[in-house]
PAZAPA-4460 file (N, C-alpha, C; in steps of 0.05 Angstrom, whole numbers, plus 32768, in hexadecimal, padded with zeros to 4 digits):
% residues 315
    n_x    n_y    n_z   ca_x   ca_y   ca_z    c_x    c_y    c_z   seq   type   mol
   80C0   7DED   810D   80D5   7E01   810D   80DE   7E06   8129     1      M     A
   80F8   7E09   812D   8104   7E0E   8147   8106   7E2C   814C     2      T     A
   80FD   7E35   8163   80FF   7E51   816A   811B   7E57   8172     3      D     A
   8129   7E6B   8165   8144   7E72   816D   8142   7E85   8185     4      P     A
   815A   7E8C   818F   815B   7EA1   81A3   8151   7EBB   8197     5      A     A
   8148   7ECE   81A7   8140   7EE8   819C   8155   7EF4   818B     6      P     A
   814D   7F01   8175   8160   7F0D   8162   8164   7F2A   8168     7      L     A
   817B   7F34   8162   8181   7F51   8164   817A   7F5D   8149     8      R     A
   8165   7F6E   8149   8159   7F78   8130   8158   7F96   812E     9      L     A
   8158   7FA0   8116   814F   7FBB   8110   8135   7FB8   8100    10      A     A
   8123   7FCA   8104   810A   7FCA   80F4   810A   7FE4   80E3    11      F     A
   8103   7FE1   80CA   8104   7FF7   80B7   80E8   7FF9   80A9    12      M     A
   80D9   800D   80B0   80BE   8010   80A5   80B3   802B   80AC    13      G     A
   809D   8032   809F   8092   804D   80A3   8073   804E   80A7    14      S     A
   8063   8042   8095   8046   8047   8096   8038   8034   80A9    15      P     A
   801D   8038   80AA   800C   8026   80BA   8010   8009   80B4    16      D     A
   8015   8003   809A   8018   7FE7   8091   802D   7FD9   80A1    17      F     A
   8042   7FE7   80A9   805A   7FDB   80B6   8056   7FD5   80D3    18      S     A
   8044   7FE3   80E0   8042   7FE2   80FE   803C   7FC7   8109    19      V     A
   8029   7FB7   80FD   8024   7F9D   8109   803D   7F8B   8109    20      P     A
   804E   7F8D   80F4   8066   7F7C   80F4   807A   7F85   810A    21      T     A
   807D   7F9F   810E   808E   7FA9   8124   8083   7F9F   813E    22      L     A
   806A   7FA1   8143   805E   7F98   815C   8061   7F7A   8160    23      N     A
   805F   7F6B   814A   8062   7F4E   814C   807F   7F46   8154    24      A     A
   8092   7F54   8149   80AE   7F4E   8150   80B4   7F55   816D    25      L     A
   80A8   7F6B   8177   80AC   7F72   8193   809E   7F5D   81A5    26      I     A
   8086   7F55   819E   8077   7F41   81AE   8085   7F26   81AE    27      S     A
   8093   7F1F   8198   80A1   7F06   8197   80BA   7F05   81A7    28      A     A
   80C2   7F1C   81B3   80D9   7F1D   81C4   80F3   7F23   81B7    29      G     A
   80F2   7F2A   819D   810B   7F32   8190   8115   7F4D   819B    30      H     A
   812F   7F51   8198   813C   7F69   81A2   813D   7F7D   818B    31      D     A
   8128   7F8D   8189   8127   7FA1   8174   8136   7FBA   817E    32      V     A
   814F   7FBC   8176   8161   7FD0   8183   815D   7FEB   8176    33      V     A
   8152   7FED   815E   8150   8006   8151   813B   8005   813B    34      C     A
   812C   801A   8137   8119   801C   8122   8121   8033   810F    35      V     A
   8120   802D   80F6   8125   8041   80E1   810A   8048   80D4    36      Y     A
   8105   8062   80D1   80EB   806B   80C6   80F0   8084   80B6    37      A     A
   80DC   808B   80A5   80DD   80A4   8096   80DC   80BC   80AA    38      Q     A
   80E9   80D1   80A4   80E9   80E9   80B6   80CD   80F4   80BA    39      P     A
   80C8   8100   80D1   80AE   810D   80D5   80A8   8122   80BF    40      P     A
   808E   8124   80B8   8086   8136   80A3   806F   8147   80AD    41      R     A
   806C   815F   80A1   8055   8170   80A8   803B   8162   80A2    42      P     A
   8027   8164   80B4   800D   8157   80B0   7FF8   8167   80BF    43      A     A
   7FDF   8163   80B6   7FC9   8170   80C4   7FC6   818E   80BC    44      G     A
   7FB2   819B   80C8   7FAD   81B7   80C1   7FC3   81C9   80CA    45      R     A
   7FD0   81C3   80E0   7FE5   81D4   80E9   8000   81CE   80DC    46      G     A
   8001   81B8   80CC   801A   81B0   80BE   8031   81AD   80D2    47      Q     A
   802B   81A3   80E9   8040   819C   80FC   804D   8182   80F4    48      K     A
   8067   817F   80F9   8075   8167   80F3   806A   8150   8104    49      E     A
   8064   813A   80F7   8058   8123   8104   8068   810A   80FD    50      R     A
   806F   80F9   8111   807E   80E1   810B   806B   80CD   80FC    51      P     A
   8077   80BD   80EB   8068   80A8   80DD   805E   8093   80F0    52      C     A
   804C   8082   80E8   8041   806E   80FB   8056   805C   8108    53      P     A
   8069   8053   80F9   807E   8041   8104   808F   8050   8118    54      V     A
   8096   8069   8112   80A5   807A   8125   8095   807C   813F    55      H     A
   807B   8082   813E   806B   8085   8156   806A   806B   8166    56      A     A
   8066   8055   8158   8064   803B   8165   807F   8034   8173    57      A     A
   8095   803A   8166   80AF   8034   8172   80B4   8045   818C    58      A     A
   80AC   805E   818B   80AF   806F   81A2   809E   8065   81B9    59      L     A
   8086   805B   81B3   8074   8050   81C8   8081   8037   81D4    60      D     A
   8091   8029   81C5   809E   8010   81CF   80B9   8016   81DB    61      A     A
   80C2   802F   81DA   80DB   8036   81E6   80F3   802E   81D6    62      G     A
   80F0   802D   81BB   8105   8025   81A9   8111   803E   819B    63      I     A
   812C   803E   8199   8139   8054   818B   812F   8056   816E    64      E     A
   812B   806E   8165   8122   8073   8149   8136   8084   813B    65      V     A
   813D   807B   8123   814E   808B   8111   813F   8092   80F8    66      R     A
   8142   80AB   80EE   8133   80B4   80D7   8146   80C1   80C2    67      T     A
   815A   80B2   80B8   816C   80BE   80A4   815D   80C3   808A    68      P     A
   8166   80D7   807C   815A   80DD   8062   8166   80CB   804C    69      K     A
   817C   80BF   8052   8189   80AC   803F   819A   8098   804F    70      S     A
   819D   8081   8043   81AF   806D   804E   81C8   8069   803D    71      L     A
   81CC   807B   802B   81E3   8079   8018   81FC   8086   8022    72      K     A
   81FB   8094   8039   8213   80A1   8043   8223   808E   8054    73      T     A
   823D   8093   8055   824F   8082   8065   8248   8083   8082    74      A     A
   823F   809A   808C   8237   809D   80A8   821F   808B   80AE    75      E     A
   820B   808C   809D   81F3   807C   80A2   81F9   805F   80A1    76      A     A
   820A   8057   808F   8211   803A   808D   8222   8031   80A4    77      Q     A
   8234   8043   80AE   8244   803C   80C5   8232   8038   80DE    78      H     A
   821F   804B   80E1   820D   804A   80F9   81FC   8031   80F8    79      D     A
   81F4   8029   80E0   81E3   8011   80DE   81F4   7FF8   80E4    80      F     A
   820C   7FF6   80D9   821D   7FDF   80DE   8224   7FDC   80FB    81      A     A
   8226   7FF3   8109   822E   7FF3   8125   8218   7FE7   8137    82      A     A
   8200   7FE3   812D   81EB   7FD6   813C   81F0   7FB8   8140    83      L     A
   8201   7FAC   812F   8209   7F8F   8131   81EF   7F7E   8132    84      H     A
   81E0   7F80   811D   81C6   7F73   811B   81C7   7F56   8112    85      L     A
   81B4   7F47   811B   81B0   7F2C   810F   81A1   7F30   80F4    86      D     A
   818E   7F42   80F3   817E   7F47   80DB   8171   7F62   80DD    87      A     A
   8169   7F6C   80C6   8157   7F84   80C5   813E   7F7B   80B7    88      A     A
   8127   7F84   80C1   810D   7F7E   80B6   8103   7F98   80A9    89      I     A
   80FC   7F96   8090   80F4   7FAE   8080   80D7   7FAB   8077    90      V     A
   80C6   7FBE   807D   80AA   7FBD   8075   80A2   7FD9   806D    91      V     A
   80A1   7FDE   8052   8098   7FF7   8048   80A7   800F   8054    92      A     A
   80C1   800D   8053   80D2   8022   8060   80D2   803C   8050    93      Y     A
   80D7   803A   8036   80D7   8052   8026   80F1   805D   801D    94      G     A
   8108   8050   8026   8122   8057   801D   8130   803F   800F    95      L     A
   8141   8045   7FFC   8151   8030   7FEF   8166   8028   8002    96      I     A
   816A   800D   8004   817F   8002   8015   8197   7FFA   8004    97      L     A
   81AD   8009   8006   81C5   8002   7FF6   81D2   7FE9   8000    98      P     A
   81E4   7FDE   7FF0   81F1   7FC5   7FF7   81FD   7FC4   8013    99      A     A
   820C   7FD9   801C   8218   7FD7   8037   8203   7FD4   804D   100      P     A
   81EB   7FDF   8049   81D6   7FDB   805D   81CB   7FBE   805B   101      I     A
   81C6   7FB5   8043   81BB   7F9A   803F   81CE   7F85   804A   102      L     A
   81E8   7F8A   8049   81FB   7F75   8050   8204   7F77   806E   103      E     A
   81FC   7F8C   807C   8206   7F8F   8097   81FC   7F7B   80AB   104      A     A
   81E1   7F75   80AC   81D8   7F61   80BF   81E1   7F45   80B8   105      P     A
   81E5   7F34   80CC   81EE   7F19   80C8   81DC   7F09   80B4   106      K     A
   81C2   7F0C   80B7   81AE   7EFE   80A6   81A4   7F0F   808F   107      L     A
   81AE   7F27   808D   81A5   7F39   8078   818C   7F48   807F   108      G     A
   817E   7F52   806B   8166   7F62   806F   814E   7F52   8063   109      C     A
   8139   7F4F   8073   8121   7F41   806A   810B   7F55   8066   110      L     A
   80FC   7F52   8050   80E7   7F65   8049   80CC   7F57   8049   111      N     A
   80B8   7F64   8055   809C   7F5B   8053   808F   7F6B   803D   112      V     A
   8089   7F5D   8027   807F   7F6B   800F   8062   7F62   8009   113      H     A
   8051   7F75   8002   8034   7F6F   8000   802C   7F67   7FE3   114      A     A
   8039   7F52   7FD9   8030   7F46   7FC0   803C   7F2A   7FBE   115      S     A
   8033   7F1C   7FAA   803E   7F01   7FA5   8054   7F04   7F8F   116      L     A
   806B   7F0B   7F98   8082   7F0F   7F86   8087   7EF7   7F74   117      L     A
   808E   7EFD   7F5A   8098   7F16   7F50   8082   7F29   7F45   118      P     A
   8069   7F23   7F49   8054   7F36   7F41   8053   7F4D   7F55   119      R     A
   8052   7F65   7F49   804F   7F7E   7F58   8067   7F83   7F6A   120      W     A
   807F   7F83   7F5F   8095   7F90   7F6C   8091   7FAE   7F6C   121      R     A
   809B   7FBB   7F81   809A   7FD8   7F81   8089   7FE4   7F97   122      G     A
   8081   7FFD   7F93   8078   800E   7FA9   805A   800B   7FB0   123      A     A
   804A   8002   7F9D   802D   8002   7FA2   8020   7FE8   7F9A   124      A     A
   8029   7FD1   7FA5   801F   7FB7   7F9D   8001   7FB3   7FA3   125      P     A
   7FF7   7FBE   7FB9   7FDB   7FB9   7FC0   7FC9   7FC7   7FAD   126      I     A
   7FCE   7FE0   7FA7   7FBD   7FF0   7F95   7FBF   7FE4   7F78   127      Q     A
   7FD6   7FDD   7F6F   7FD9   7FD4   7F54   7FCC   7FB8   7F50   128      R     A
   7FCC   7FA8   7F64   7FBE   7F8E   7F62   7FA1   7F92   7F5E   129      A     A
   7F94   7FA4   7F6D   7F78   7FA9   7F6B   7F72   7FB6   7F50   130      I     A
   7F82   7FC9   7F48   7F7E   7FD8   7F2F   7F7F   7FC5   7F17   131      E     A
   7F91   7FB1   7F18   7F94   7F9E   7F02   7F7E   7F89   7F02   132      A     A
   7F6E   7F87   7F16   7F59   7F73   7F17   7F63   7F58   7F22   133      G     A
   7F79   7F57   7F30   7F83   7F3E   7F3C   7F6E   7F34   7F50   134      D     A
   7F6B   7F1A   7F50   7F59   7F0D   7F64   7F68   7F02   7F7B   135      T     A
   7F82   7F02   7F7A   7F93   7EF6   7F8F   7FAB   7F08   7F93   136      E     A
   7FB3   7F0B   7FAC   7FCD   7F18   7FB3   7FD7   7F0B   7FCC   137      T     A
   7FE9   7F18   7FDA   7FF3   7F0C   7FF3   800C   7F1B   7FFD   138      G     A
   801C   7F0D   800C   8034   7F18   8019   804B   7F05   8014   139      V     A
   8062   7F11   800E   807B   7F01   800C   808F   7F0C   8021   140      C     A
   809E   7EF9   802D   80B6   7F00   803D   80CE   7EFB   802B   141      I     A
   80DD   7F11   8026   80F2   7F10   8012   810C   7F18   801E   142      M     A
   8122   7F0B   8016   813D   7F13   801E   8145   7F29   800A   143      Q     A
   814B   7F40   8014   8150   7F57   8002   816B   7F56   7FF4   144      M     A
   816B   7F5F   7FDB   8184   7F64   7FCD   8183   7F81   7FC2   145      D     A
   8196   7F88   7FB1   8197   7FA4   7FA8   8182   7FAA   7F93   146      V     A
   8174   7F97   7F88   815F   7F9C   7F75   8145   7FA5   7F82   147      G     A
   8131   7FAD   7F71   8117   7FB5   7F7A   8106   7F9D   7F7F   148      L     A
   8105   7F94   7F98   80F4   7F7D   7F9F   80FB   7F64   7F8F   149      D     A
   8115   7F60   7F89   811E   7F4A   7F78   8129   7F33   7F88   150      T     A
   812C   7F36   7FA3   813A   7F22   7FB3   812B   7F07   7FB5   151      G     A
   8138   7EF2   7FBE   812C   7ED8   7FC1   8117   7ED8   7FD8   152      P     A
   8103   7EC7   7FD5   80EC   7EC7   7FE7   80EE   7EB0   7FFB   153      V     A
   80E9   7EB6   8014   80EA   7EA1   8029   80CE   7E95   802D   154      L     A
   80B9   7EA5   802A   809E   7E9A   802E   808A   7EAD   8021   155      A     A
   8072   7EA1   801B   805D   7EB1   800F   8042   7EA6   801A   156      R     A
   802F   7EB8   801C   8014   7EB1   8025   8000   7EC0   8013   157      S     A
   7FEE   7EB1   8007   7FDB   7EBD   7FF4   7FBF   7EC1   8000   158      A     A
   7FB1   7ED6   7FF8   7F95   7EDA   7FFF   7F86   7EE3   7FE6   159      I     A
   7F6C   7EDF   7FE7   7F5A   7EE8   7FD2   7F53   7F06   7FD5   160      Q     A
   7F51   7F15   7FBF   7F48   7F30   7FC0   7F2A   7F30   7FBB   161      I     A
   7F1B   7F3B   7FCE   7EFE   7F3C   7FCB   7EF6   7F4E   7FB4   162      A     A
   7EDF   7F49   7FA8   7ED6   7F57   7F90   7ED2   7F75   7F95   163      A     A
   7ECB   7F7C   7FAE   7EC6   7F98   7FB4   7EDB   7FA4   7FC7   164      D     A
   7EF1   7F96   7FCA   7F05   7F9F   7FDF   7F14   7FB7   7FD5   165      E     A
   7F18   7FCA   7FE8   7F28   7FE2   7FE2   7F45   7FDD   7FEA   166      T     A
   7F56   7FEF   7FE0   7F73   7FED   7FE7   7F76   7FF0   8006   167      A     A
   7F66   8001   8012   7F69   8004   802F   7F62   7FEA   803E   168      G     A
   7F4D   7FDD   8035   7F45   7FC4   8042   7F59   7FAE   803E   169      E     A
   7F63   7FAC   8025   7F77   7F97   801F   7F91   7F9D   802D   170      L     A
   7F98   7FB6   802F   7FB0   7FBF   803E   7FAF   7FB4   805B   171      H     A
   7F98   7FB7   8068   7F96   7FAF   8084   7F99   7F90   8086   172      D     A
   7F8D   7F81   8074   7F8F   7F64   8075   7FAC   7F5B   8070   173      R     A
   7FB9   7F67   805D   7FD5   7F5F   8056   7FE8   7F67   806C   174      L     A
   7FE3   7F7D   8079   7FF4   7F86   808F   7FF5   7F71   80A5   175      S     A
   7FDE   7F67   80AC   7FDC   7F53   80C1   7FE8   7F39   80B8   176      V     A
   7FE3   7F31   809F   7FED   7F19   8093   800C   7F19   8093   177      L     A
   8018   7F2F   808B   8035   7F31   808B   8041   7F2E   80A6   178      G     A
   8035   7F3B   80BA   803F   7F38   80D6   803F   7F1C   80DF   179      A     A
   8029   7F0E   80D9   8026   7EF2   80E2   8039   7EDF   80D3   180      A     A
   803E   7EE5   80BA   804F   7ED3   80AA   806C   7ED6   80B2   181      L     A
   8075   7EEE   80B9   8091   7EF3   80BE   809C   7EE3   80D6   182      L     A
   808D   7EE2   80EC   8097   7ED6   8104   80A3   7EBB   8101   183      G     A
   8094   7EA7   80F9   809F   7E8C   80F6   80B5   7E8A   80E1   184      P     A
   80B2   7E9A   80CB   80C6   7E99   80B6   80E1   7EA4   80BF   185      I     A
   80E0   7EBA   80CE   80F8   7EC5   80D9   8106   7EB1   80EC   186      L     A
   80F7   7EA4   80FC   8102   7E90   810E   810F   7E79   80FE   187      A     A
   8102   7E70   80EA   810C   7E5A   80DA   8125   7E62   80CA   188      A     A
   8125   7E7B   80C0   813B   7E85   80B0   8154   7E87   80C2   189      F     A
   8150   7E91   80DA   8167   7E94   80ED   8174   7E7A   80F4   190      A     A
   8165   7E64   80F4   8170   7E4A   80FB   8176   7E39   80E3   191      T     A
   8175   7E45   80CB   817C   7E36   80B3   8168   7E22   80AA   192      G     A
   814F   7E24   80B3   813A   7E11   80AC   812B   7E19   8093   193      E     A
   8130   7E30   8089   8123   7E39   8070   8137   7E49   8060   194      V     A
   8137   7E44   8046   814A   7E53   8034   813A   7E62   8020   195      T     A
   8143   7E79   8018   8135   7E8A   8004   8135   7E7C   7FE8   196      P     A
   811F   7E81   7FDA   811C   7E76   7FBF   811D   7E8D   7FAB   197      T     A
   812E   7E8C   7F96   812F   7EA2   7F83   8114   7EA7   7F76   198      P     A
   810E   7EC0   7F70   80F5   7EC6   7F62   80F6   7EBD   7F45   199      Q     A
   80DF   7EB6   7F3B   80DC   7EAE   7F1F   80E1   7EC7   7F0D   200      S     A
   80EC   7EC2   7EF6   80EF   7ED8   7EE2   80D6   7EDD   7ED3   201      E     A
   80C2   7ECB   7ED6   80A8   7ECE   7EC8   8094   7EDD   7EDB   202      D     A
   8083   7EEC   7ECE   806D   7EF9   7EDE   8075   7F12   7EED   203      G     A
   808C   7F1E   7EE6   8094   7F36   7EF4   8083   7F4E   7EEB   204      V     A
   8078   7F5C   7EFF   806A   7F75   7EFA   8073   7F8A   7F0F   205      T     A
   806F   7FA3   7F08   8079   7FB9   7F1A   8061   7FCA   7F23   206      Y     A
   8060   7FCE   7F3D   804B   7FDE   7F49   8055   7FFB   7F4D   207      A     A
   8052   800B   7F39   805D   8026   7F3B   804E   8037   7F50   208      H     A
   805D   804A   7F5B   8053   805A   7F71   8039   8068   7F69   209      K     A
   8027   806B   7F7C   800D   8078   7F77   8011   8096   7F76   210      I     A
   8005   80A3   7F63   8006   80C0   7F61   7FEA   80CC   7F67   211      S     A
   7FE9   80E3   7F73   7FD0   80F0   7F78   7FC0   80F5   7F5F   212      K     A
   7FCE   80FA   7F49   7FC1   8100   7F30   7FB2   80E9   7F24   213      D     A
   7FB7   80D1   7F2E   7FAA   80B9   7F23   7F8C   80B8   7F2A   214      E     A
   7F84   80C8   7F3D   7F68   80C6   7F47   7F53   80CF   7F33   215      G     A
   7F59   80DE   7F1E   7F45   80E8   7F0C   7F39   80D0   7EFC   216      A     A
   7F1E   80CF   7EFD   7F0F   80BA   7EEE   7F0A   80C3   7ED2   217      L     A
   7F15   80B3   7EBF   7F11   80B9   7EA2   7EFB   80A6   7E99   218      N     A
   7EE3   80B2   7E93   7ECC   80A1   7E8C   7ECE   8096   7E70   219      F     A
   7EE4   809C   7E62   7EE9   808E   7E48   7EF4   8072   7E4C   220      N     A
   7EF8   806A   7E65   7F01   804F   7E6B   7EE8   803E   7E71   221      A     A
   7EEB   8023   7E70   7ED5   8011   7E77   7ECE   8015   7E95   222      P     A
   7EB4   8010   7E9B   7EAB   8014   7EB7   7EB9   8001   7ECA   223      A     A
   7EBD   7FE8   7EC2   7ECA   7FD6   7ED5   7EE7   7FDE   7EDC   224      D     A
   7EF4   7FEA   7EC8   7F0F   7FF5   7ECD   7F0E   800B   7EE2   225      T     A
   7EFB   801C   7EE0   7EF9   8033   7EF2   7EF0   802A   7F0E   226      L     A
   7EE0   8015   7F10   7ED9   800A   7F2A   7EF2   8000   7F38   227      V     A
   7F03   7FF2   7F2A   7F1C   7FE8   7F36   7F2E   8000   7F3E   228      R     A
   7F2D   8015   7F2E   7F3E   802C   7F35   7F34   8039   7F4E   229      K     A
   7F1A   803C   7F51   7F0F   8048   7F6A   7F17   8037   7F82   230      V     A
   7F15   801D   7F80   7F1C   800B   7F96   7F3A   800D   7F9C   231      R     A
   7F4B   800F   7F87   7F68   800F   7F8A   7F71   8029   7F97   232      A     A
   7F63   803F   7F93   7F6B   8059   7F9D   7F5C   8062   7FB6   233      L     A
   7F4D   804F   7FC2   7F3F   8054   7FDB   7F4E   8047   7FF2   234      T     A
   7F57   8056   8007   7F4F   8071   800D   7F60   8087   8002   235      P     A
   7F78   8080   7FF7   7F8B   8095   7FEE   7F95   808E   7FD2   236      W     A
   7F98   80A1   7FC1   7F91   80BE   7FC3   7F73   80C4   7FBE   237      P     A
   7F64   80AF   7FB7   7F47   80B3   7FB2   7F42   80B8   7F94   238      G     A
   7F2C   80AD   7F8A   7F24   80B2   7F6E   7F10   80C9   7F6E   239      A     A
   7F0F   80D7   7F57   7EFE   80EF   7F56   7EF6   80F5   7F39   240      W     A
   7EE1   8105   7F37   7EDB   8111   7F1D   7ED4   812E   7F21   241      F     A
   7ED5   813D   7F0B   7ED1   815A   7F0C   7EB4   8160   7F03   242      Q     A
   7EA7   8172   7F11   7E8E   817E   7F08   7E8F   819B   7F0E   243      T     A
   7E8D   81AB   7EF9   7E91   81C8   7EFC   7EAD   81CD   7F07   244      G     A
   7EAE   81DD   7F1D   7EC7   81E3   7F2A   7ECD   81D2   7F42   245      D     A
   7EBD   81BC   7F46   7EC1   81AB   7F5D   7ECB   8190   7F55   246      Q     A
   7EDD   8186   7F66   7EE7   816B   7F63   7ED8   8159   7F77   247      R     A
   7EC9   8146   7F6D   7EB9   8134   7F7D   7EC7   811A   7F81   248      I     A
   7ECC   8113   7F9A   7EDA   80FA   7FA1   7EC7   80E3   7FA2   249      K     A
   7ECF   80CD   7F97   7EBE   80B5   7F95   7EC8   80A0   7FA9   250      V     A
   7EB8   8099   7FBD   7EC0   8086   7FD1   7EBA   806A   7FCB   251      G     A
   7EA5   8065   7FBB   7E9D   804A   7FB3   7E8B   804D   7F9B   252      A     A
   7E8C   8038   7F8A   7E7E   8039   7F70   7E77   801D   7F68   253      V     A
   7E62   801A   7F56   7E5B   8000   7F4B   7E56   8003   7F2D   254      E     A
   7E58   7FED   7F1F   7E53   7FEC   7F02   7E35   7FEC   7EFD   255      V     A
   7E2D   7FFB   7EE9   7E11   7FFC   7EE1   7E0F   7FFB   7EC2   256      A     A
   7DF7   7FF7   7EB7   7DF4   7FF6   7E9A   7DFA   8011   7E8E   257      P     A
   7E08   8011   7E77   7E0E   802A   7E69   7DFC   802F   7E52   258      G     A
   7E01   8045   7E43   7DF1   804C   7E2C   7E05   8054   7E16   259      D     A
   7E08   8043   7E02   7E1C   8047   7DED   7E16   805F   7DDC   260      S     A
   7DFE   806A   7DDE   7DF7   8082   7DCE   7DFF   809C   7DDC   261      S     A
   7E08   809A   7DF4   7E0F   80B2   7E04   7E2E   80B3   7E07   262      K     A
   7E38   80CC   7E09   7E54   80D0   7E0D   7E5E   80C6   7E28   263      A     A
   7E76   80BD   7E2A   7E81   80B6   7E44   7E81   80CE   7E57   264      P     A
   7E7A   80C9   7E70   7E77   80DF   7E84   7E5C   80EA   7E86   265      G     A
   7E49   80E1   7E75   7E2D   80EC   7E76   7E1E   80E0   7E8E   266      T     A
   7E10   80F1   7E9D   7DFE   80E7   7EB2   7DE5   80DC   7EA5   267      V     A
   7DE0   80C2   7EAA   7DCA   80B4   7E9C   7DB0   80B4   7EAB   268      L     A
   7DB0   80B7   7EC5   7D96   80B7   7ED4   7D9A   80C5   7EEF   269      D     A
   7D84   80C6   7EFE   7D85   80D5   7F17   7D92   80C6   7F2E   270      D     A
   7D9D   80AE   7F29   7DAD   80A0   7F3D   7DCB   80A5   7F39   271      T     A
   7DD2   80B7   7F27   7DED   80BE   7F1F   7DFB   80A6   7F12   272      L     A
   7DEE   8099   7EFF   7DFA   8085   7EEE   7E0A   8094   7ED9   273      R     A
   7E24   8090   7ED8   7E36   809F   7EC7   7E40   808D   7EB0   274      I     A
   7E3B   8095   7E98   7E43   8085   7E80   7E61   8083   7E7E   275      N     A
   7E6A   806C   7E76   7E87   8067   7E71   7E8A   805C   7E54   276      C     A
   7EA3   8058   7E4C   7EA8   804C   7E32   7E9A   8031   7E2F   277      A     A
   7E9A   8022   7E44   7E8B   8009   7E45   7E7D   8008   7E60   278      E     A
   7E63   8006   7E60   7E53   8005   7E78   7E52   8021   7E85   279      G     A
   7E4A   8021   7E9E   7E47   803A   7EAD   7E4F   8036   7ECA   280      A     A
   7E54   804C   7ED7   7E5A   804C   7EF4   7E43   8058   7F03   281      L     A
   7E3E   804E   7F1B   7E2B   805A   7F2D   7E3A   805E   7F48   282      R     A
   7E43   8076   7F4E   7E50   807A   7F68   7E3C   8075   7F7F   283      P     A
   7E46   8069   7F94   7E35   8065   7FAC   7E3E   8076   7FC4   284      T     A
   7E56   8080   7FC3   7E60   8093   7FD7   7E6F   80AA   7FC9   285      L     A
   7E68   80C2   7FD1   7E74   80DA   7FC5   7E7B   80EF   7FDA   286      L     A
   7E8E   8100   7FD3   7E97   8114   7FE6   7E9E   812E   7FD8   287      Q     A
   7E91   8144   7FE0   7E98   815E   7FD6   7EB0   8169   7FE6   288      R     A
   7EBF   817C   7FDB   7ED5   8188   7FE9   7ECC   8194   8004   289      P     A
   7EDB   818D   8019   7ED5   8198   8033   7EBE   818A   8042   290      G     A
   7EB2   8176   8035   7E9B   8168   8041   7EA3   814B   8047   291      R     A
   7E92   813D   8055   7E96   8120   805B   7E8C   810F   8044   292      G     A
   7E94   80F6   8043   7E8A   80E3   802F   7E6D   80DD   8036   293      M     A
   7E5B   80DB   8021   7E3F   80D5   8026   7E34   80C4   800F   294      M     A
   7E1E   80B7   8015   7E11   80A7   8001   7E07   80B8   7FEA   295      E     A
   7E06   80AD   7FD2   7E00   80BD   7FBA   7DE5   80CA   7FBB   296      T     A
   7DD0   80BD   7FC4   7DB6   80CA   7FC4   7DB6   80E3   7FD6   297      D     A
   7DC3   80E1   7FED   7DC6   80F9   7FFE   7DD7   810F   7FF1   298      A     A
   7DEC   8107   7FE4   7DFD   8119   7FD6   7DED   8129   7FC1   299      F     A
   7DDD   811B   7FB1   7DCE   8127   7F9B   7DB9   813A   7FA5   300      L     A
   7DAE   8136   7FBD   7D9A   8148   7FC7   7DA6   8164   7FCB   301      R     A
   7DBF   8165   7FD2   7DCC   817F   7FD7   7DDD   8189   7FBF   302      G     A
   7DE2   8177   7FAC   7DF3   817E   7F96   7DE9   816E   7F7D   303      H     A
   7DD2   8176   7F72   7DC7   8167   7F5C   7DD8   8168   7F43   304      P     A
   7DD7   8152   7F34   7DE5   814F   7F1A   7DD1   8146   7F06   305      M     A
   7DC5   8158   7EF7   7DAF   8151   7EE5   7DB7   813D   7ECF   306      P     A
   7DA3   812D   7EC7   7DA7   811A   7EB0   7DB1   812A   7E98   307      V     A
   7DC6   811F   7E8B   7DD1   812D   7E74   7DEB   813C   7E7A   308      G     A
   7DEF   8142   7E94   7E08   814F   7E9C   7E20   813D   7E94   309      T     A
   7E35   8149   7E8A   7E4D   813A   7E83   7E63   8140   7E97   310      I     A
   7E6B   812B   7EA4   7E80   812D   7EB9   7E9A   8124   7EAF   311      L     A
   7EAF   812C   7EBC   7ECA   8123   7EB4   7EDF   8132   7EC2   312      G     A
   7EF7   812D   7EBB   7F0E   813A   7EC9   7F0D   8158   7EC7   313      E     A
   7F03   8162   7EB0   7F02   817F   7EAC   7EE6   818A   7EAC   314      R     A
   7ED2   817A   7EB5   7EB7   8183   7EB7   7EA9   8182   7E9C   315      G     A
***
């Protein structure tokens, strides 16, 4: 592949996942003239407004940052077109890009997406892949169109999902993979050495946005399903169960033998083996409200859960 001259780019992204790609573009010598990010939001105990990770990284690099609440206005679209871009690179930005934005750069808008499209289009591909029990995922570089992650794909790179991998761990690996994949593909695309391939109509799935309410563990489900759920929701929003008036967060868990004669949610032994519809769960990391995460044996010394106790969303 032939390296083109540095490209005039805008970068559009918000969370930690996006930062390695922004840094890679800067390191490659491209002219990142503007960064678009989600507006600062209240965070921390003082609820002071805090810029998102991409915003902070751009300021550190001395790049102009724009934080519009929408790109659907004529003013926002005029300001974007006035940048006279070769391309815009989009990584987990968080706003819909209307057609005038998509069409303004010479090469269009390229998206780094954390799945093997067309599987897991949408907002939460990493979590949904783990939750579904996928053994493989990856990153795609896609030329964006007006659909939801429906554009043609320039490149893809696959990796295996480890049996005990959490969403946080997989997030970090895919973030680095996406940054590494984009560089040579962007160069090849700019010089016409690679062309996008339309996505298949087969195998389309949608990764719906994660809700905080999803964290409740329903022990009427099979144990292996709940193990995947804990992994998929770690570190955010976290999986939990109710005991009395306390919500106990589960940081890690393993499958254990169940007891078909006991109700789901029943504590089966003093290691906190919890009966499920099929099999049982044994949490290995637990957290009480206002406390740190700790190993289960230490947790039980200060917060015992007797055999026969029935746990669940409502206690």
